[in-house]
N, C-alpha and C positions, 0 to 999 in steps of 0.2 A: 316553501320554507325549508323543507328537508334537503332539497337539492342544494341550496345555498350553503347550508352547514357542511354538507359533504365536500363541496368545493373548497371551502375554507380549511378543512382539516388536511387536505392534500397539499396546501400551499406552505410547505415547510422549507425553510432555507437551510443550507449546509452550515454545520457548526465546526468547520475545520478549514484550514488553509495550508497550501503547500509552502513550506519555508525554503526547501532546497530539494532539487531532484538532479542527481548526477549519475552519469553512466560512464564507466571506464572499461577499457580493454587492457588487461595486464600483459606482461611479456609472453605468457604462454598462449595468448589469444582467447582467454576466458573473459566473458562479459560480467561485470559487477555493477549492479544498479543499487543506488542508495537514495531513498526518499525520506525526507524529514517532514512530518505533518504536524501542525499545531492543532490539537484538539481543544476546542473552547467550551463545548457543551455536549458531553457524552450522554447516552451511547450514540455512536456513529459508525456506519459501515464504510470502510475505506477500500477502494478498488484501485489496484496498481496494475497496469498492463505489464505482462511478463513474457519474455522470450525463452521458452523451454527451460524453466529453472531446475537446476540440479539440487540446490539447497536454498533455503530461505528462512528468515527469522524476522519477527517484529517485537520490539521492546521499547519501553518508555525510557528516555534518556536520563531522567532525574533519579529513577530508582531501579533501573534494569529489570523491571517486571516484564516477563515475556508474555506475549499474547498469541493465542492460537491463530494460525494462518491456513487458509484453504487455497488450493489451486484448482480452478475450474477448466483448465485447458488453454485459457488465454489470459487470465487475470489472477493475481493474488488478492484474496479477500480477507480483511482483518476487521474484527469487531473491536473498536476502541471503547473501553468502558470507563476511562477516567480522563481528566484534563491533563494537558502537558504535551511535550514533544514526543512524538512516536516515530521511531526509526524503523523503516521497512527496507530490508536489504535482501537481495537475492544474487545468486551466482549461476551462470549458465555456461556449462562446459560444451553445450551443443553449438554455441556461437563460433567456437574455434573451427569446427568442421566447415562452416560456410566461408570462412576466410581463406582456407587452403584448398578449396575445390575448384 
């Protein structure tokens, strides 16, 4: 009986959906990634793959509340603590180097 309860507690569905995910390369060759995530039932951990970000930000579109972002070497990690649209944007200056090598 205890084993069944443990399995049920780990069967949690995600409470967010990706609304938009765009990647641009500007005229200088810098990569800009913009992901819009709809958070429906916080708290939720959002993981965005990132290519050597030089700068990044996460904020809620409706009230511009910024959220802390961590970079673990391959991904940006954001803890979304309220419902709404979350914008996660990063800039990679390192991408320029790969274009011109």
